[in-house]
C-alpha positions as CSV (number, residue, x, y, z in Angstrom):
1,X,99.7,37.4,104.5
2,X,103.1,39.0,104.9
3,X,105.8,37.3,102.9
4,X,108.3,37.7,105.8
5,X,106.1,35.1,107.7
6,X,107.2,32.5,105.1
7,X,110.7,32.3,106.4
8,X,109.6,30.1,109.3
9,X,108.4,27.4,106.9
10,X,112.0,26.6,106.0
11,X,112.6,25.3,109.5
12,X,109.4,23.2,109.4
13,X,110.2,21.6,106.0
14,X,113.9,20.9,106.9
15,X,112.8,19.3,110.1
16,X,110.3,17.2,108.0
17,X,113.3,16.2,105.9
18,X,115.2,15.0,109.0
19,X,112.2,13.0,110.0
20,X,111.9,11.4,106.6
21,X,115.6,10.4,106.6
22,X,115.2,8.8,110.0
23,X,112.3,6.7,108.8
24,X,114.0,5.2,105.8
25,X,115.2,2.0,107.6
26,X,112.2,1.7,109.9
27,X,109.7,-1.1,108.9
28,X,106.9,0.8,110.5
29,X,107.3,3.8,108.1
30,X,108.1,1.6,105.1
31,X,104.8,-0.2,105.3
32,X,102.7,0.3,102.2
33,X,99.2,1.6,102.7
34,X,98.6,1.9,98.9
35,X,100.7,-0.2,96.6
36,X,98.9,1.0,93.5
37,X,100.0,4.6,94.2
38,X,103.2,3.6,96.0
39,X,102.2,5.3,99.3
40,X,103.8,4.4,102.6
41,X,103.2,5.2,106.2
42,X,106.1,7.7,105.9
43,X,104.0,9.7,103.5
44,X,101.1,9.8,106.0
45,X,103.4,10.7,108.9
46,X,105.1,13.5,106.9
47,X,101.7,14.8,106.0
48,X,100.6,14.8,109.7
49,X,103.8,16.5,110.7
50,X,103.6,19.3,108.1
51,X,99.9,19.9,108.6
52,X,100.4,20.2,112.4
53,X,103.2,22.7,111.9
54,X,101.2,24.8,109.3
55,X,98.1,24.8,111.5
56,X,100.1,26.1,114.4
57,X,102.0,28.7,112.4
58,X,99.1,29.8,110.1
59,X,95.9,29.1,112.0
60,X,92.8,29.2,109.9
61,X,94.5,28.7,106.5
62,X,93.3,25.5,104.8
63,X,95.7,22.8,103.9
64,X,95.4,20.5,100.9
65,X,97.8,17.6,100.6
66,X,98.6,14.8,98.2
67,X,97.6,12.6,101.2
68,X,94.2,14.3,101.6
69,X,91.3,11.8,101.2
70,X,89.4,14.1,98.9
71,X,90.7,16.5,96.2
72,X,87.7,18.7,95.3
73,X,88.1,20.8,92.1
74,X,86.4,23.7,94.0
75,X,89.3,25.2,95.9
76,X,89.5,27.6,98.8
77,X,90.6,31.2,98.0
78,X,93.7,30.8,100.3
79,X,95.4,27.5,101.1
80,X,98.6,25.5,101.5
81,X,99.2,22.8,99.0
82,X,101.7,20.2,100.2
83,X,103.5,17.1,98.9
84,X,104.9,15.4,102.0
85,X,107.2,13.1,100.0
86,X,107.6,13.8,96.3
87,X,109.5,10.8,95.0
88,X,108.5,8.2,97.4
89,X,109.9,5.4,95.2
90,X,113.3,7.1,95.5
91,X,113.0,7.3,99.3
92,X,111.9,3.7,99.6
93,X,114.5,2.3,97.3
94,X,117.5,4.1,98.8
95,X,118.0,6.8,96.1
96,X,118.6,10.5,96.7
97,X,116.0,12.0,94.5
98,X,113.1,12.8,96.8
99,X,111.9,16.0,98.4
100,X,109.3,17.4,100.8
101,X,107.6,20.5,99.4
102,X,104.8,23.0,99.9
103,X,103.3,26.1,98.3
104,X,101.1,28.9,99.6
105,X,98.3,29.8,97.1
106,X,96.0,32.7,96.9
107,X,93.2,32.9,94.3
108,X,94.8,30.3,92.1
109,X,98.3,31.9,92.2
110,X,101.2,30.2,94.1
111,X,102.9,33.0,96.1
112,X,105.4,31.1,98.0
113,X,107.1,27.8,97.3
114,X,109.7,25.6,99.1
115,X,111.3,22.4,97.9
116,X,113.7,20.7,100.4
117,X,115.9,17.8,99.4
118,X,116.9,16.0,102.6
119,X,119.9,14.0,101.3
120,X,121.7,16.9,99.6
121,X,120.5,19.3,102.3
122,X,119.4,21.7,99.6
123,X,116.4,24.0,100.1
124,X,114.9,26.0,97.2
125,X,112.6,28.9,98.1
126,X,110.8,31.7,96.4
127,X,108.2,34.4,97.1
128,X,106.3,36.2,94.3
129,X,108.3,39.3,93.5
130,X,110.9,38.5,96.2
131,X,113.3,36.4,94.1
132,X,114.3,32.8,94.4
133,X,117.0,31.3,96.7
134,X,119.0,28.1,97.2
135,X,120.0,27.6,100.8
136,X,119.5,31.3,101.4
137,X,121.6,32.4,98.4
138,X,119.8,34.3,95.6
139,X,119.4,32.5,92.3
140,X,120.3,34.3,89.1
141,X,117.9,34.9,86.3
142,X,118.0,32.2,83.7
143,X,119.4,33.2,80.3
144,X,119.4,31.6,76.8
145,X,122.7,29.8,76.0
146,X,124.0,27.0,73.8
147,X,124.2,24.3,76.4
148,X,121.2,22.0,76.7
149,X,121.1,19.6,79.5
150,X,117.9,17.5,79.9
151,X,116.9,15.9,83.1
152,X,114.7,12.9,83.9
153,X,114.5,10.1,86.4
154,X,115.9,7.1,84.4
155,X,119.5,6.3,83.9
156,X,119.0,6.2,80.1
157,X,116.4,8.4,78.3
158,X,113.6,6.6,76.7
159,X,110.2,7.0,75.0
160,X,109.1,10.5,74.1
161,X,112.1,12.1,75.8
162,X,114.4,10.1,73.6
163,X,112.6,11.4,70.5
164,X,112.9,15.0,71.8
165,X,116.5,14.7,72.6
166,X,117.2,13.4,69.1
167,X,115.5,16.5,67.6
168,X,117.2,19.0,69.8
169,X,120.9,19.8,70.1
170,X,121.2,18.2,73.5
171,X,124.7,18.5,75.2
172,X,124.0,16.4,78.3
173,X,121.7,14.4,80.4
174,X,121.2,14.6,84.2
175,X,119.4,11.8,86.1
176,X,117.3,12.9,89.0
177,X,114.3,11.8,91.0
178,X,111.0,13.6,91.9
179,X,109.1,15.9,89.6
180,X,109.5,18.8,92.0
181,X,113.3,18.2,92.3
182,X,113.8,18.1,88.5
183,X,111.9,21.3,88.1
184,X,114.0,23.2,90.6
185,X,117.1,21.8,89.0
186,X,116.1,23.8,85.9
187,X,115.4,26.8,88.1
188,X,118.9,26.8,89.6
189,X,120.7,26.2,86.3
190,X,121.8,22.6,86.9
191,X,119.6,21.5,83.9
192,X,117.8,23.3,81.1
193,X,114.9,21.2,80.1
194,X,112.5,18.7,81.8
195,X,109.7,17.1,79.7
196,X,107.1,14.7,81.1
197,X,104.4,13.2,78.9
198,X,102.4,11.7,81.8
199,X,99.7,12.7,84.2
200,X,100.8,15.3,86.7
201,X,99.1,16.7,89.8
202,X,99.3,20.3,91.1
203,X,101.1,19.4,94.3
204,X,104.0,18.0,92.2
205,X,104.7,21.4,90.6
206,X,103.1,24.3,92.6
207,X,106.2,24.9,94.9
208,X,108.6,24.8,92.0
209,X,106.3,27.0,89.9
210,X,107.0,30.0,92.2
211,X,110.8,29.4,92.1
212,X,110.8,29.0,88.3
213,X,108.8,32.2,87.8
214,X,111.2,34.3,89.9
215,X,114.2,33.3,87.7
216,X,112.4,33.6,84.4
217,X,111.9,29.8,83.9
218,X,109.0,28.5,81.9
219,X,106.3,26.0,82.9
220,X,103.6,24.9,80.4
221,X,101.3,22.0,79.8
222,X,102.5,19.7,77.1
223,X,99.8,20.9,74.7
224,X,101.3,24.4,74.9
225,X,98.6,25.9,77.1
226,X,99.6,27.7,80.4
227,X,99.8,25.6,83.5
228,X,97.1,27.0,85.9
229,X,96.5,26.0,89.5
230,X,92.8,25.9,89.3
231,X,90.0,23.4,88.7
232,X,91.0,19.7,88.7
233,X,94.3,18.9,90.5
234,X,95.2,16.3,87.9
235,X,96.5,17.3,84.5
236,X,96.6,14.5,82.0
237,X,98.4,16.4,79.2
238,X,101.9,16.2,80.8
239,X,104.1,19.3,81.1
240,X,107.4,21.0,80.1
241,X,109.8,23.0,82.3
242,X,112.3,25.0,80.3
243,X,114.9,27.7,81.1
244,X,113.6,30.2,78.6
245,X,110.8,31.0,76.1
246,X,112.8,30.0,73.0
247,X,113.7,26.6,74.5
248,X,110.1,26.1,75.6
249,X,108.9,26.7,72.0
250,X,111.5,24.2,70.6
251,X,110.5,21.6,73.2
252,X,106.8,21.9,72.5
253,X,107.4,21.5,68.8
254,X,109.7,18.5,69.3
255,X,107.1,16.9,71.6
256,X,104.4,17.4,69.0
257,X,106.5,15.8,66.3
258,X,107.2,12.9,68.7
259,X,103.5,12.3,69.4
260,X,102.7,12.4,65.7
261,X,105.4,9.8,65.0
262,X,103.9,7.6,67.6
263,X,100.4,8.0,66.2
264,X,99.1,10.1,69.0
265,X,97.1,13.4,68.9
266,X,99.2,16.5,69.1
267,X,98.5,20.2,68.9
268,X,100.2,22.1,66.0
269,X,102.5,24.3,68.1
270,X,105.4,24.4,65.6
271,X,106.0,27.7,64.0
């Protein structure tokens, strides 16, 4: 598929964002269809809207969504992977930190990714080998530097992240919402490190993975192994997003120390 075709996805996702914003105060869309997973009618409706658009623009290409009924570990060779609303709790509770996002994947490799934040009207995009952009402006390659800003979704760091921040020379903390959003905040240089020691699913990170790769950012499972978009969609190990290789190494080591301190298994990734 020609990369130039992907430019039309920006309009689709930004229109999805406008729809999501319009639904925030509508009881119909705020209705929960799965309280355990915090899923609303807005998630379903955004799924339907994106799928209809992708099917029209790219007929014959399969679509897998967070909202799909079945997530088979046997994946098609070519498909779209979408997260209609990443950060539904933020959307529901009136916070800014939610996005709508999608990635185009061929043979296990994300080739195009888009993350759109409706409140801030920011759209991050990237194509493999074509660079990354924020609202159409090229993003610079990430470089090592002394500043170390960590991002997470709570007002005060806690748990494993608090342990990691105590070990590293952290200079700041940036509160944000969805997993995809925090990942692209590392990609655009707003933050430097994002660590999550919880289960993650591929639709949370696939769009951001393309953007990170194009600026030299790093994405790894929390046990130090590469994050691959293959097999099961759910990864239980957690993950780390870092601006560069050296910071990734330091974060992996700090996470391992934290796990040991909490009496949990940890790979020996410290040099």
